N, C-alpha and C positions, 0 to 999 in steps of 0.2 A: 436536619439530622441532629439528634441529641449528642452532646459531648460525652465521650466515654472516659474522661479523666476529670478529676475533681479540680474545680477552679479555686485558686486561693482567695480568701476573703480580702476585702479592701484593706490595704495597709499591711497585710501579712506577707512575710517574706516567702519566696518560693524555695522549697527544699532543693538543694543541689543534687544532681543525679549521681555525681561522684564525690564522695567526701574527700577533702584534702588530707593527704597522708604524707607529711614531709619526709618520711623514711621509706615510702613505698618504692620509689625508683631505685634507691640505693639497694634495697633488698632484692629487687629484680636483677640488678647488676651482679650482685653476688650469686644469684641463681644461675646467671649465664656463665660467669667466669669459673664457677666450680663444676661446670659440665665436663671438664677434662683437666688433666694435670698441665697440659701445654698452656691452656688458657689461664689457669691459676698462676703458673710461674710467670707468664708474660705480664699478667696484671700486677703481680707483686713487684716485678722489675720496674714497671712503669711507676708504681706508687713510690718505690724507693728513689727514683730519679726526681719525682715531683717533690718529695719531702726533703731530700738532702741537697739538691742543687741550688735553691735560693740562698744567695750570699756566699756560695762556695768559691766563686771566682773573685769577688770584690771585697770580701772582708780582709783587711791587712793582717800581717803576722801577729799572733796573739802571744804576749809574754806570760809565763816564761817558758814553759815546757815546749810548746810548739816551735818557738823560735830556736830553742836549743837543739831540738832534733833536726830541724831544717838546716841550720848552720853546720852541724856536724856532718850531715849528708853532703852539703855543698863542698865542704873541705875534702871529703872522700873523692868527689868527682874532680875537683881541682887538682888533687895530688895523685890520683890514680891508685891510692892505697885503700883497699877495701877490706883490710883486716883490722887496722887500728882505728879507734874512734876518738876524735879530738874536737874540742871547742877552742879555736885559736891554738895556743900552745899547751893548753891544759888537757889532760886525758879525761874522757867521759866514759867511765866504766860502770855506770849504774845499770844499764840494760845491755843485753846481748845485741848482736849485729843485725838480726833479721829485718827489722823495720828500716834500718839504714840502707840495706841492700834493695829493698822494695822501692824506697824513695829514689835512690840513685838510678835504678832501672827506669823509673818514670821520667826522671830528668833527662837521661841519655836518650830515651825513646823520643821525647818531645823535641830535643835538639836535633836528632836524626831526621825527624819529620819537618824540620825547618822552622820551628817556633823560635823567634828571636828572643835572646836573653832568657832562655828557659830556666836557667839556674837562679834567676832572681824573682821568678813568679811563684809565690807561695802556694797557689792552687795546684801547681804540678806536684809539689810534695804532699799535698792532701789526697792525691788520687788513690794510694793504698788504703787510706781510711775510708774513702767513699766505697771502694770495692769491698772492704771488710764489712761496712755497715749493710750494704745491699746483700752481700753474701750471707751475713748473719740473719737477715730477714728471710731469705730463701731457705736457709738451713733450719730456721725455726719452723717453717712450713714442713720441711722434710722430717724433722724430728717429731713434730706434732702428729704426723700421719701414723706413728706407732701407737698413739694414744686415743685419737679422736678421728672423726670422719674428715673428708677433704674440706668440707665447709668449715668445720671447727679449726682445721689447720690454717685455713686462710684467715680466719678471725684472729688466731694467735699471732700469725705473722703481721697482721695489721696493727695489733697492739704493740708489737716491737717497732714497727715502722713509725708509728706516731709517737713513740716514747720520747719525751723531752731529752733525756740523758743520751740516748743514741743519736738524736738529731744534733746535739752539741759535738759528740765525739766524731761524727761523720765529717765534720767541718774542721777538724784539728789534725795537723800532721804529726800524730804521735801513735802510740802503740795500741790503745785500748779497743778501737773498733776492729782491728785485725785480730787481736787476742780473742775478742768475743766470737769471731768467726771460727777460730780453731777450737774454742771450748764447746760451742754448739755442735760442731762436727763430731768431736770426740764423744760428747754426751749422747748425741743421737745414735751413733753406732753402738755405744755401750748399752743404750736402752733396748735396742733390737735384740742384742744377745741376752739380756736379762729377761725380757718378756718372753722370748722363745723358750727359755728354761722354765719360766713360771707356767707356761701353757703345757708343760710336760713333753714338749717336742725334743727329740734326741736325734738330730740328723747324723747319719753316718759320716757324711762329708760336709761339715759346716761351711757356709759360703766364706770366701776369702775377702769379700768386699767389706764386711764389718771390721775385721782386724786391720785391713789396709787403711781404711778411713781413720780408725781410732788411733793407730800408732803414728801415722803420718801427721795427723792433727796434733798429737802430743809433741812430736818433734818440732813442728812449726811453732807451737805455743812456747816451747822452751827457748827456741832461737829468737822469739820476739820479746818475751818478758821473763825469761828464766823459769824457775820451777813453780811459778804461781799456778799454772794449769794443772800441775800434779796435786795441788791442794784440792781443787774442785773434784777431780776424778778420784783421788785417794780417799777423801772424806765420804764420798758417795759409796765407794766400795766397802769401806769399814762399817758404815751405818747399815748397809744392806746385809753385810755378813752377820752383824749382831742381831738384826731382826729376823733373818731367815736361818741363822745358824748354819750357813753353808756358803761357800764361794765356788761351788762346782760350775756355775755358769761362766766363770772367767775363762774356762778352757775353750769356749767358743770364740774367744778373742785371740787364741793362739799366742799366749804370752811369751814363749821362748823365742819364736821367730819374730814376734813384734818388738821385743826388747832389742834384738840384734839389729832390726831395721831402724829403730829409733837412734841407736848408737851410730849407725852408719851415716845418718843424716846430721846429727848434731856434733859428733866428735871432731870432724875436720877443723871447724873454725875454733873450737875451744882449744884444740892442740896448737893451732896457729897463733892464737892470742897468748897462750902460755909461752910459746917459743919466743914471741915478740916482747912480752911484758912481764914474764915470770908469773908470780902469784898476785900481781897488782890488780888484775881484773877481778879475780875471785875475792880478794880482800875488800875491794871497793863495792862490788856488786852484792855479795852475800853479807859481809860485815857492815859496810858503810851505808848500804841502801836497804836491803831486805830486813836484816835484824834490827836496824835502828828504828824501823817502823813500829816495833813493839813499844817504843817510847813516843814522845811527841816530836816527830821529825819535822823540821822546818816550820815550827809554830802551828802545826796542823792537829794538835792534840785536842780531842773532844771526848765527852763522856759517852757511855753506852746509850743507845736509843736514838742517836743522831740519824742513822740510816733509815730507821722507821719513820722518823719525822720528815726527812727529805723525800721519802718514797712518794708522798702525796703530790709532789711536784715533778720529780724526775721520771715517774712512771705514768704521769698524766698523758692521755686520757684513760688509761687502763686502770688507774688506782681505785676509783670508786667501785668498779665491778669486781676488782680483786678483793676488796673488803667484803662485798656482798657474797662472794664465792667462798670466803674463808670458812664459815660454819659447815657448809656441805663438804668441802675438801677435808676438813678435820674428821667428819663422820666417816669418810671413805678412805681414811689414812691407811688401812690395812689391805685395801685393794692393790694389786700389783702395780698398776699404772700410777696411782696417786702415791704409793709408797716410794717408788723410784724418784718421782719428781720432788717429793718432800725431802728425800735423802740428798738430792742434788742441792736443794734450797736451804734447808734449816741449819745443818751443821756449819756450813761455810758462812752463813749470815751471822750465826752466833760468834764465830771466830772474828769476823770483821767488826762486830759491835764491841768485842772485848779488847781488840787492839786499840791502843791510844791514838795512833795516827789515823786520821780519817779524811778521805777525799771522796766526793760523790761517785766517781767512776769505779771505785774498787768493787762495788756490788753489781756492776753491769752484767757480768757473766751469769748472774743468778736470775735475771729478769726473764729469759726465755722460759724457765720452769714456771714462773708465776703466770706468764702469758698463756701457757698451755693449760695449766690448772684452771685459769679463769675461763678460757674458751670452752673447756670441758663442762664447767658448771653452766655456762650460758646455753650450750647445746642440749644439756639434760634438763634445763629449766628448773634448776634447784637453787637458784640464788635466794639469799635471805630476804624474808618479807618483814624483818624487824626494823628497828630504828636505823639500821645501816642503810636502808633505802634513801634516807635523807642525804646520803653522800652524793646522790645524782646531781645535787645543786653545784657540786664542784666542777661539773662540765661547763657551767656558765661562769662560775666564779673565777677560774683561772684565766680565760680570755679577757674578762673584765679587768682583773688586776694587772695582768701582763700588758694590756693595751694602755691602761692608765699610767703605769710605770714607764712604758716606752715613750709615750707622748710627753710626759713631764720631763723625763730624762733628755729627750731631744730638745725641748725648749730650754732647759737649764744649760745644756752644753753648747748648743748651736744657735739659740734664739730663733729656731725654726720649728714649727709644730709637726713636721713630717707628714704633710698632707697626702703624699702618695700612698702612705700606709693606711689611711683611713678607710678606703673601700674594703681592703682585706680585713681590717679590724672589725668593720661592720658585719661582714660575712661570717667571721669567726664567732661573733657575739650571737648572731641569728641562729647558726647551727648549734652552738652550745646551748642556747635557750631551748631549741627544739629537743635536743637530747635530754635536757632536764625535765621539761614539761611533759614529754610524751613517755617518760620512763614508766614501765610496769614490768613485772616479772615475766609475763608471757611474751613480751615484745622487747626484751632487753637488747636483742641484736639490732633492732631498728635504732634504738637510742645510741648504741655503741657506734654504729656507722655514721650517725650525725655528729657524734663527738670526734670521730676520726677526721671528718671533713673540716670541722672547726679547727682541729690541730693543724691541718694542711694550710688553711688560710692564715692561721697565726704564724706558721713558719714563713710564709711569704711576707707577712708584715714585719716580723721581728728581724729575721735573718736577711731577707731580700731587700728591705727598704731602710729600716731604722738603724741597724748596726753599722752598715757601710757609711751612713750619713754622719755618724758620730766621730768625726775626724779628730776632735780633741783627745779621744781615748787612744789614738794611735800616733803619738808624736814622732815615732821613728819614721813612719811613712811620710810625714810632712818634712822632716829633715832630709830624707833621701830625695824627695822631690825638689827641695831647694838646691841641693848639691848637684842635681842633674842639670840645673839651669845655669851653672857657672860657665864661663867662657874659656877657662884655662883647660889644658889637657892633663888627664890623669890626676884629678884632685885627691888629696890625702886628708884624712880627718883624725882628730883626737878628741875624745869626749871626757869631760870632767863633771862628775856629779850625776851623770845619767849613764848607767852601765847596763841597760837592758839588752838581752840577747838579740831582740829584734833589730836594734840599731846596727849590730855587727852584721847580721844577715843582709840588711838592706843597703849598708854603706860600704861593705867589703870586709873580708877577713883580716886585712891589714889595719883596720881601725884600732887606734890605740885607746885603751881605757885607762885613764890616769886621773890625777887630781888637778886643781887649778894651776899650781906651779908647773906641773908637767906639761899642761896644755900650752902655757906660755913658752916654755922651752921648745916644744914641738913646732909652734908657729914661727919661731925665730930661725928655724933650720932651712928655710927656703921658700920659694914661691909656690903658688897653687896648693896652699895648705890652709886648713880650716880647723878652728878650735870650737867645739860645741860645749859651751860652758853653762851649766845649770845655775840658776840665780844664787844658790847657797854656796857656790864655788867661785863666784865672780870676784869676791874680795881678794882671795889668795891669788887669783889669776892677775888682777890689776897690780897687786903689789909686786909680783914676780916680773911682770912686764915692765914696770917702772925700773926695777933694779937692773934689768939687762938691757934697757933702752929699746924695748920692742915698740915699734909703731904699728898700729893695727886699726882696722875699721870694723864697724858692725854691719854685716851683710844682711842679716834678717834676725827675727826673734820669733820663736815658736812657743805658743801658749798651749798647754795641754794638761792631761791628767794621767798619772802613772798608776795603772790599775793594779800592778804588782805590789806597790807600796801604799796605795790608797791615799795619794796626796797629789795636789796640783804641782805642776812643774812649769818653769819658764826658762827656756833654753835660748841663749844668745849664740848666733853663729858669727864668730869673729874670723876675719881673714887678714893675712899679712898685707901690709900696705903695698899697693901696686898690683894685687891680685884681683881679677874681675870674675 
């Protein structure tokens, strides 16, 4: 019988029956999870855990903000005073009490569940940030449903989930991840009211869910970080009012009842702190913290344009697609959906660029708007075909650069090449390469999904393996470990020359922060005392010890790097003679 198929000629390769498509299975996965809201939410919840848990438990306290927040919360738990905010004896009135209450609730819950030494485990204090980050991803999905299809909403949420900046904030025990959750909730509720008005709908009985979410989120944002959330909502409302010459849609948010509800939520603590400290909180929070940011606070002053420059890293892997989406978004700027999202994004971005004090996380609450605009452009297949397409190379460049920096940093600091990270690095490079090579306008979704997978493997490599191994970056953890190994009961410590908040958090609230002479006097006051003296303070310590006849021994020496000050440190642990 004659063959009914063509034989390949000698030496010719046989054509594969199924062409390899590195993004095909990822696209089919999205097809499946977007079949229902339940699947989409479960998928995004799983993605949030996969992205944010690597390193969550084993990265030590990071100076300085995280350690300050955690220590202030620890003192709340220790004293039972949940009104006042203090770091040791100093008041800490830069931010309201919301995040401290959440962290304290996490610590007390962990202790009630039997977790030993819960108050000393930094990851317990990070739980509100983890909840805030995952909640922000889910709320980005919910907000995006007002503008795009379910598939586009999942893509927008994935852009937020993979964002480098959100990944960092999810692992830090501070305010910004939870603030993001409140902002996205408020802006999502406001978007529904605005788009309802734009469609010409005029319900006789507007739903209470929108105002309930909006005003509750506003109250939560105020308790977490003061009036900053009002900036995002207020600038959006003012911009839309100027463009539409109307604010009639605001009645759908029931402003009278909403303002009353917000005051009910926020006033009790503000009255309590005023009763406790007078106007000290308001003077420090508004005058000492918020208004001082108009200048170069804490040496963080930078010129305009910094956030745009940082965007290419902090919003990776979404940044290349956002650039390709920009021309189409600008063309559609008068469409109601795009107009709302741009009103959310542009005015606040301009304000942050104009303010001299700049820190990367300030613009994080604007990233959901960018994610939704980008997902809408991907969904409509209107991405730019110009030179902006070259930006797809960034999907491979970031894993390559990050991996190189991580390995070199590990070798420089620990003399170890972090071999455990290499498989994850290789996977990130492969998927980043696929995202770059396979990019084309009609299949941008496929490339985006490959880039998101690259971001996931990069998170495992950097946060899960490399950072926890860089012990010299966390000298406080090494000092605390050394003090836990002493044989005396109830060790007390004084530190000279190294005053980082993480040291107080890990060695105890009673840790004395002093100079070399003070450390010698402290050591002379009894047994089971330890002086932690940085090399630059050793001379004054030795001179004072000689003057008072102090006899002491060197228990250990910690070599490390102070990331807050950007310099190496060498900390000797001195103990009074006879102390073991």
